[in-house]
Each structure stands twice: as C-alpha cells, then as structure tokens.
C-alpha positions in Angstrom: 0.0 0.0 0.0 1.6 3.4 -1.0 2.2 6.1 1.5 0.2 9.3 0.9 2.3 12.2 2.5 1.2 15.3 0.9 -2.3 16.6 -0.2 -3.1 16.0 -3.9 -4.4 13.7 -6.6 -2.8 10.3 -6.8 -3.2 7.9 -9.8 -3.0 4.2 -9.4 -3.3 1.5 -12.1 -5.3 -1.4 -11.0 -5.0 -4.8 -12.7 -8.4 -5.7 -14.3 -7.9 -9.4 -13.2 -9.0 -10.6 -16.6 -7.0 -13.0 -18.6 -7.7 -12.6 -22.4 -7.8 -15.8 -24.5 -5.9 -15.5 -27.7 -7.0 -17.3 -30.8 -4.6 -20.0 -32.1 -3.3 -20.4 -35.6 -5.6 -22.3 -37.7 -3.6 -23.3 -40.9 -0.2 -24.6 -39.8 0.4 -27.4 -42.2 2.6 -30.4 -41.7 3.9 -32.1 -44.9 4.8 -35.6 -43.9 6.6 -38.0 -46.3 9.7 -38.3 -48.4 12.0 -35.4 -49.4 14.3 -35.8 -52.2 17.0 -34.1 -50.3 18.2 -33.8 -46.6 16.0 -36.9 -45.6 18.5 -37.7 -42.9 16.6 -35.1 -40.9 13.9 -37.9 -40.5 11.6 -37.4 -37.5 12.9 -33.7 -37.2 10.2 -31.4 -38.5 11.7 -28.3 -40.2 9.6 -25.0 -39.9 9.4 -22.9 -43.0 7.6 -19.8 -43.9 8.0 -19.6 -47.7 8.9 -21.5 -50.8 12.3 -20.0 -50.6 12.7 -21.4 -47.1 11.9 -24.8 -48.6 14.4 -24.6 -51.5 17.1 -23.3 -49.2 16.6 -26.4 -46.8 15.6 -29.1 -49.2 17.0 -28.0 -52.7 15.3 -27.3 -56.0 12.7 -29.4 -57.7 14.6 -31.7 -60.1 12.0 -34.2 -61.1 8.2 -34.3 -61.8 8.2 -37.2 -59.3 9.1 -34.9 -56.4 5.7 -35.0 -54.8 6.9 -33.1 -51.7 8.4 -30.2 -53.6 5.5 -29.9 -56.0 3.0 -30.0 -53.0 4.9 -27.3 -51.1 5.1 -25.0 -54.3 1.3 -25.4 -54.8 0.7 -24.7 -51.1 2.5 -21.4 -51.1 1.1 -20.5 -54.5 -2.4 -20.7 -53.2 -2.0 -18.8 -49.9 -0.2 -20.9 -47.6 1.8 -19.5 -44.7 3.5 -21.6 -42.1 4.4 -25.2 -42.6 6.4 -28.1 -41.0 8.3 -30.2 -43.5 8.6 -33.8 -41.9 11.0 -36.0 -43.8 10.5 -39.7 -43.2 12.9 -42.2 -44.8 15.2 -45.0 -43.7 18.7 -46.0 -45.0 19.2 -42.7 -46.8 22.6 -42.3 -48.5 24.2 -39.5 -50.3 25.0 -39.6 -54.1 28.8 -39.7 -54.7 31.3 -40.2 -57.5 35.1 -40.0 -57.7 36.8 -37.9 -60.3 40.6 -38.3 -60.1 41.9 -37.3 -56.7 38.6 -36.0 -55.3 35.0 -37.2 -54.5 32.0 -35.1 -55.4 28.9 -35.6 -53.2 25.6 -34.2 -53.4 24.9 -31.5 -50.8 22.4 -33.6 -48.8 21.4 -37.2 -48.9 18.5 -38.7 -50.8 17.6 -39.7 -54.4 17.7 -36.1 -55.6 21.5 -36.4 -56.0 21.0 -38.9 -58.7 19.7 -36.2 -60.9 23.0 -34.2 -60.7 25.7 -34.4 -63.3 29.2 -33.3 -63.3 31.0 -32.1 -66.3 34.8 -31.6 -66.3 36.5 -29.8 -69.2 39.6 -27.9 -70.2 41.9 -30.2 -68.1 45.4 -28.7 -68.3 47.8 -31.3 -67.0 50.7 -28.8 -67.0 49.1 -26.1 -65.2 47.1 -28.7 -63.1 43.8 -26.8 -63.5 40.4 -27.7 -64.9 36.8 -26.4 -65.2 34.0 -28.1 -63.2 30.3 -27.6 -63.9 27.3 -29.0 -61.9 23.9 -29.3 -63.5 21.2 -31.6 -64.8 20.1 -33.2 -68.0 16.9 -32.2 -69.8 14.5 -34.8 -71.3 16.7 -35.2 -74.4 19.9 -35.9 -72.5 21.4 -32.4 -73.0 23.4 -31.0 -70.0 22.6 -27.6 -68.6 24.9 -26.2 -65.9 23.6 -24.7 -62.7 27.1 -23.9 -61.3 30.4 -23.5 -63.0 33.9 -23.3 -61.4 36.7 -22.3 -63.9 40.4 -22.8 -63.5 40.1 -24.7 -60.2 43.1 -26.6 -58.8 43.8 -29.7 -56.6 46.7 -27.6 -54.9 45.7 -26.4 -51.6 48.2 -23.6 -51.9 46.3 -22.2 -54.9 43.7 -19.4 -54.6 41.3 -21.5 -56.6 41.7 -24.7 -54.5 38.7 -26.7 -55.6 37.7 -27.7 -52.0 37.6 -24.1 -50.7 35.9 -22.7 -53.9 33.1 -25.3 -53.9 32.5 -25.4 -50.2 32.2 -21.5 -50.2 29.9 -21.2 -53.2 28.0 -24.4 -54.1 24.5 -25.1 -52.9 24.5 -28.4 -54.8 27.8 -30.3 -54.1 30.6 -30.9 -51.7 34.1 -31.9 -52.5 36.3 -34.4 -50.5 40.1 -34.3 -51.4 41.9 -37.6 -51.8 45.1 -36.9 -53.7 46.5 -34.7 -56.5 45.5 -37.1 -59.3 44.1 -34.9 -62.1 40.6 -35.8 -63.3 39.9 -36.7 -67.0 37.5 -34.7 -69.0 33.9 -36.1 -69.0 31.5 -36.3 -71.9 29.8 -33.1 -72.9 26.5 -34.5 -71.3 28.4 -34.8 -68.0 28.8 -37.7 -65.6 26.1 -38.7 -63.1 26.5 -38.9 -59.4 25.5 -42.3 -58.2 24.3 -44.5 -55.2 22.1 -41.8 -53.8 18.7 -43.1 -52.5 16.6 -44.2 -49.6 14.1 -46.7 -48.4 10.4 -45.7 -48.5 8.9 -45.3 -45.0 6.2 -47.8 -43.8 3.0 -47.2 -41.9 4.8 -48.1 -38.7 7.5 -45.4 -39.4 4.5 -42.9 -39.8 2.9 -44.0 -36.5 6.2 -43.8 -34.7 6.8 -40.4 -36.0 3.2 -39.2 -34.9 3.6 -40.8 -31.5 7.0 -39.6 -30.7 7.3 -36.2 -32.5 4.2 -34.7 -34.2 1.9 -35.0 -31.3 4.2 -32.6 -29.3 3.6 -29.9 -32.0 0.2 -28.7 -31.0 0.0 -25.8 -33.4 -0.3 -28.2 -36.4 -3.8 -28.0 -37.6 -3.6 -29.7 -41.1 -1.7 -32.7 -42.4 -0.8 -33.4 -46.0 0.8 -36.6 -47.2 2.6 -35.9 -50.5 2.9 -39.1 -52.6 0.3 -40.9 -50.7 -3.1 -41.5 -52.5 -6.0 -43.5 -51.3 -6.5 -46.4 -53.7 -9.3 -48.7 -54.4 -6.9 -51.7 -54.3 -5.6 -50.7 -50.9 -2.0 -49.8 -52.0 -0.6 -47.6 -49.4 -3.8 -46.9 -47.6 -2.3 -48.1 -44.3 -0.2 -45.0 -44.1 -3.3 -42.8 -44.6 -5.2 -44.9 -42.1 -2.4 -44.4 -39.5 -2.6 -40.6 -40.1 -6.5 -40.5 -39.7 -6.0 -42.3 -36.4 -3.5 -39.8 -35.3 -5.9 -36.9 -36.2 -8.7 -38.6 -34.3 -6.5 -39.1 -31.3 -5.2 -35.6 -31.2 -8.6 -33.9 -32.0 -7.0 -30.7 -33.2 -5.9 -31.3 -36.8 -7.5 -32.5 -40.0 -6.1 -34.7 -42.7 -6.6 -33.7 -46.4 -6.1 -36.8 -48.4 -5.9 -37.4 -52.2 -7.3 -39.9 -54.6 -5.0 -41.4 -57.2 -4.2 -39.2 -60.2 -5.8 -41.5 -62.7 -8.9 -42.4 -60.8 -12.0 -40.9 -62.3 -14.9 -40.5 -59.8 -18.0 -40.3 -62.0 -20.7 -41.6 -59.7 -21.5 -43.0 -56.2 -20.5 -46.5 -57.2 -16.9 -45.5 -57.9 -16.7 -43.7 -54.6 -18.2 -46.6 -52.7 -15.7 -49.0 -54.2 -12.9 -47.0 -52.9 -14.0 -47.5 -49.2 -12.8 -44.0 -48.2 -11.5 -43.5 -44.6 -14.6 -41.9 -43.1 -14.0 -39.5 -40.2 -14.9 -36.0 -39.1 -11.2 -35.3 -39.4 -10.7 -36.3 -42.9 -11.3 -34.3 -46.2 -10.9 -35.3 -49.8 -10.7 -33.1 -52.9 -11.0 -34.1 -56.5 -9.5 -34.1 -59.2 -5.8 -33.4 -59.6 -4.9 -30.1 -61.0 -2.5 -29.2 -63.9 0.0 -26.6 -62.9 3.0 -25.0 -64.4 5.9 -27.5 -64.6 9.0 -26.1 -62.9 11.2 -28.3 -65.0 10.0 -26.7 -68.3 12.2 -24.1 -69.9 11.7 -22.9 -73.4 15.5 -23.0 -74.1 17.0 -25.5 -71.7 14.2 -28.1 -71.4 11.6 -27.5 -74.1 10.7 -31.2 -74.6 9.0 -31.7 -71.2 5.4 -30.8 -70.6 4.6 -27.3 -69.7 2.2 -28.6 -67.1 2.5 -31.2 -64.3 -0.5 -32.7 -62.5 -0.4 -32.0 -58.7 -2.4 -33.6 -56.0 -5.1 -31.1 -54.7 -4.6 -31.6 -50.9 -1.7 -29.0 -50.7 -3.7 -26.5 -53.0 -6.6 -26.9 -50.6 -4.3 -26.5 -47.5 -3.1 -23.2 -49.0 -6.6 -22.0 -49.8 -7.6 -22.9 -46.2 -5.0 -20.5 -44.9 -5.9 -17.8 -47.4 -9.6 -17.9 -46.5 -8.8 -18.1 -42.8 -6.8 -14.8 -43.1 -9.5 -13.0 -45.1 -12.6 -14.3 -43.6 -12.1 -16.4 -40.6 -11.9 -20.2 -40.1 -15.7 -20.3 -40.0 -15.9 -19.4 -43.6 -16.1 -22.3 -46.0 -13.0 -22.4 -48.2 -15.0 -22.8 -51.3 -17.0 -20.8 -53.9 -16.0 -18.2 -56.3 -13.8 -16.6 -53.7 -11.7 -19.8 -53.6 -10.2 -19.5 -57.0 -7.1 -21.7 -57.5 -3.9 -19.8 -58.4 -1.7 -21.3 -61.1 -4.3 -23.9 -62.2 -3.7 -24.6 -66.0 -6.2 -27.5 -66.2 -8.0 -30.2 -64.4 -7.4 -33.9 -64.8 -11.1 -34.5 -65.0 -14.0 -32.1 -65.7 -16.8 -32.6 -63.1 -20.3 -31.7 -64.4 -23.5 -31.0 -62.4 -24.8 -34.6 -62.7 -21.5 -36.1 -61.4 -21.4 -33.7 -58.5 -25.0 -34.6 -57.6 -23.5 -38.0 -56.6 -20.1 -37.1 -55.3 -21.2 -34.1 -53.1 -23.4 -36.2 -50.6 -20.5 -38.7 -50.2 -18.1 -35.9 -49.0 -16.1 -35.6 -52.2 -15.2 -31.9 -52.6 -15.0 -31.2 -56.3 -12.8 -28.7 -58.1 -14.9 -27.2 -60.9 -14.0 -24.9 -63.8 -16.6 -22.1 -64.0 -17.1 -19.5 -66.6 -15.7 -16.2 -65.7 -14.1 -17.6 -62.5 -11.7 -20.3 -63.6 -11.0 -23.4 -61.4 -12.7 -23.1 -58.0 -13.2 -25.3 -54.9 -16.9 -26.2 -55.1 -17.3 -28.2 -52.0 -16.5 -27.9 -48.3 -17.5 -31.3 -46.6 -15.6 -33.7 -44.4 -15.8 -37.5 -44.9 -18.0 -37.8 -41.8 -20.6 -40.5 -41.8 -24.4 -40.0 -41.3 -23.8 -40.8 -37.7 -21.9 -37.5 -37.3 -24.1 -35.0 -39.1 -23.1 -32.1 -37.0 -19.6 -32.4 -38.3 -20.5 -32.6 -42.1 -19.0 -29.4 -43.0 -15.3 -28.5 -42.9 -15.8 -25.0 -41.4 -17.9 -26.4 -38.5 -15.2 -28.9 -37.6 -12.4 -26.4 -37.9 -14.3 -23.8 -35.9 -14.7 -26.2 -33.1 -11.0 -27.1 -33.1 -10.1 -23.3 -33.1 -12.4 -22.8 -30.0 -11.1 -25.9 -28.2 -7.4 -25.2 -28.8 -7.7 -21.5 -28.0 -9.5 -22.1 -24.7 -7.1 -25.0 -23.8 -4.1 -22.6 -24.2 -5.9 -19.7 -22.6 -7.0 -21.2 -19.3 -3.8 -23.1 -18.2 -3.6 -20.5 -15.3 -6.6 -22.3 -13.8 -4.8 -25.4 -12.8 -4.2 -25.7 -9.1 -6.4 -22.6 -8.4 -8.9 -23.0 -5.5 -11.9 -24.8 -6.9 -14.5 -22.4 -5.7 -16.8 -19.6 -6.9 -14.1 -17.1 -7.7 -12.5 -19.5 -10.1 -15.7 -20.5 -11.8 -16.7 -16.9 -12.2 -13.4 -15.9 -13.7 -13.6 -18.8 -16.2 -17.0 -17.8 -17.2 -16.0 -14.3 -17.7 -12.8 -15.1 -19.6 -14.3 -17.7 -21.9 -17.4 -15.7 -22.4 -15.4 -12.7 -23.5 -13.5 -14.9 -26.0 -16.8 -16.3 -27.3 -18.3 -12.9 -27.5 -15.4 -11.8 -29.6 -16.1 -14.5 -32.1 -19.8 -13.8 -32.1 -19.1 -10.1 -32.9 -16.8 -11.2 -35.7 -19.6 -13.2 -37.3 -18.4 -16.7 -36.4 -21.9 -17.9 -35.1 -25.5 -18.1 -36.0 -27.9 -16.0 -33.9 -28.8 -12.3 -33.7 -28.0 -12.1 -30.0 -25.1 -13.5 -28.0 -27.6 -15.5 -26.0 -28.8 -17.1 -29.4 -25.1 -17.7 -30.5 -23.3 -19.3 -27.5 -23.3 -20.1 -23.9 -20.7 -20.7 -21.2 -21.6 -22.5 -18.0 -19.5 -23.3 -14.9 -20.6 -23.9 -11.4 -21.6 -26.2 -8.6 -25.2 -27.7 -9.3 -24.8 -26.7 -12.9 -21.8 -28.3 -14.6 -20.3 -30.0 -11.4 -21.3 -32.0 -8.5 -19.6 -32.0 -5.1 -18.1 -35.3 -6.1 -16.5 -33.6 -9.1 -15.0 -30.9 -6.8 -13.8 -33.6 -4.4 -12.0 -35.3 -7.3 -10.2 -32.0 -8.2 -12.3 -31.4 -11.3 -13.6 -28.1 -12.6 -15.9 -28.4 -15.6 -16.9 -25.8 -18.1 -19.5 -26.4 -20.6 -19.5 -24.4 -23.7 -21.9 -24.4 -26.6 -22.2 -22.5 -29.8 -24.4 -22.2 -33.0 -22.0 -22.8 -35.9 -22.3 -21.1 -39.3 -23.0 -23.6 -42.0 -22.3 -22.8 -45.7 -25.2 -22.0 -48.0 -24.6 -25.0 -50.4 -28.0 -24.7 -52.1 -29.0 -21.2 -53.1 -32.5 -21.5 -54.5 -34.1 -18.7 -56.6 -37.8 -18.9 -57.3 -39.1 -17.0 -60.3 -42.7 -16.4 -61.1 -44.2 -14.8 -64.1 -46.6 -12.0 -63.3 -49.7 -12.2 -65.5 -50.5 -8.8 -67.1 -53.8 -7.4 -66.1 -56.1 -6.2 -68.9 
C-alpha cells in the first residue's frame, strides 16, 4: 500500500484481473513424407515460412516425381503461410562419385543427388587446373549447368583450390580431397552422381513419428501426405489410415487426403468401391490439378510438358490458410472466392450430374466455372451419417479453433482453489472470447444468447463429487455457421392485367 504524505491527486493503475484468451493459428500445415534431399533429418520437423525457405533447406525441384516439392510449391502459390516439413525415410545415402583425386557428393542425402551431373573440361595437366560444372540433363539428355567453377586446382596452396571454392559457393555439391590425381574430361553431357537413395517409410514409421514427435507440436492443424493416395486396391492406404487415427486421437488437426491421379470419380458407385477413410477429421478433394511444370524451360528443357499434375490436398491447404486470413476459420474455403492460383487445367472435368452423386458422399469437387476459372466447389468432411453435425469443414475447424484457444488460454486455472471465484473468472474470460467470435460473425444468432453459452458452477456443470476429485468442468456451446450450399431462386411470371 503506497504512503500518501502530501495533499493532492494520486493515480493508481489497478490490474483488471481478466486473462484474455488469444486465438490459435488455424492453418499450420505438416507435410509428412519423403523429401528428395536432406532426408537424414527424418523425424525432425523443419519449420518454413515460404517456398524460398523450402528450397534453401531441401533443394530445388529436379524431377516431376518430387511429390513433396510440388506440393509445397502449390501450397504457397495458393495462400499457404506456415508449414512443417517432416522428412520420413530410412537407410538414406548421399549420391557420390570419384573424379581423379577427389570425390563429389550431393549436398544432402537422398535420391535427388542422382539427378545431378558433373561435367569436367579444359583439363590442363601442365598447369594442373580444370573447369568443373554442376547441372542436370533435360529430357533429351542435354546437359545444362547450374554452377560453374573455372580454372580450379587440386593444390591447396592455390587461390582457386577446388575444395575451398566449392564449399564456399556451391548449394548443390561438396568436395572431398583424396590426392592430387588430375581428373579426366567427361563427356559433354556430364557424368552422373551415383548411389544416392533411400528406403520408403512404412505405416509403422509414420505411426512412430506421430507418437514420438508430431503429437508434441500442438499448433499443427492440417496434415498433408505428398505421394500418398487413397487407392481402391488398398495400396498404401495403411499410411493414410495411420494418419487418420493420429488426427482422431489428437482432435486438433485434420487430414486432407488425395485420390490417385488417374482415378476418375464419376458416380456414387466408384466412390463406394474406394472405401474411403470416413472420419470427421478427414477431407478429400478431386480431381488433380495441372500446374506450371518447374522443369519446363523454353530453351533449356523444351521437350518436357509445360504442365504437371499436382495432388489437390496441398492446394486446398493453401486455400484454407488464405480464406482463414481474409474471412475467418468459420468461412467455408469454397466458392468463387476460392479460385485456384496457377491452375492450368483439371485432370477430369466434373459436371453437375456427377457432383450430384459425389457431393453427398463428401467428395469436394474442383470445378471450372465460366468467368471464374478453377474453384473449390465443396466443403464437406468425410463424416458419416452418424456425425451429421460435423459434415461441414468450417464447422469442424471452428470447433478445433475454439477448443485449442481455450485449452491454451486457461492453463492458469490449474491448481487454483476450486470455488466460486475461479468459476466466475472462467465464465468471464471464456465468455469474453466467445463474444469476440460472435461479434466477428463466427456464429449463427442475432444475439449473444442465441449464439453461444458458457456455464461453470456447482449444481450446474459440477457436483460436489467432481470438486472432491479435483475437477472443474466448463460447458460451452455455440451455434455454428454452415455454408449455403444450395441457393434456391424462385421465379414467377406476373400475368399482365387487362
């Protein structure tokens, strides 16, 4: 208590006692699977915030089979923000080849190194210098250099000592010195690095990663599995099933899964045959999307296709992030606002009659609409009829957002005296958070009483037995917004009066 010694006005700042609840991030995406580079980081999620971050840590996209790289590129192109890259592989080795008295190794393990070629030219045995280039071959076998080092030497006393020059400048290779044996010139198409590779992870590897690592990262709210597609014949489905189980166990994240690229879903029968992994935490988009092929170059690689088909899950995850930022997690990430960026074509064109059968089964179609281009035209989960309240993606995601925000925001309550002051404080703080969502338009209802409720108290949400067991129970309810899937316009002719 301060001492007041002279007459006058004294100002004191009094703490309000409220503990505001902050909303959690809603679109942090985990990309789980095989990376073409740096896969020795397995079970070590790498946080990135842009495509440039990905390229710096995992290297360029060098193959149209690089599902991870293509997925991350599509994610950021369509509004993605924060992501964890989760490399899973076993027995990964680095591509390496010997040239004279030195070894050249890919800068990072994995099969990506097999796509690198080394070209050595202008070998001068007298001056003991040579030129070294690092690059790739296009579809016709022509070599194109990505890095070039001219006049390098195997003499450590020289200014252009190859080990120092490459280590300082290269983002693709590393040099290990053996002796001063000069290399011989390679063919003009270069010589490949060999022996790089890895063993594909199994469902048990995924499960182990989820149990030991990913469950500890609570801010992950979306999971993508590049390279894993739900197939009617069951191939690879055990990995997707393991991921679904993880999402259901955590209850704070959703899995966006993909159909196989060449599977055409034309009616309910084809969907039923696939036996999709139904869950309120799983979502499927269809079909695959043709996007700009990063390997195409009009001069260096003109023979490859200008487009490459990309699984829709990563595009959808990016769109979720984009719509969350603009409108809120309660807005369905679909409609003309959800236009795909970079979509050159769709693998299959879905018409109204086909979507009549696919939509009730939870297949979210990507449609090409006149004046709008390719758009997401569905926002349902794969929930069964037993869980109708979780049919829509924004409803499930809004619930996750509320649950996680409150979970983080009331940790202070643990070990507080379980009595009326605590209950009142919980009601006030949670009520303030829910009212903020109501004012932002997250709920149905014209008044707060219509939109949500927060209850906590003896004889209401708890018995004396609950209190004796150390439990304080808060009950929260809300009226979720549901997307207007069916906009019906009735038109009537007015008969002219004589």
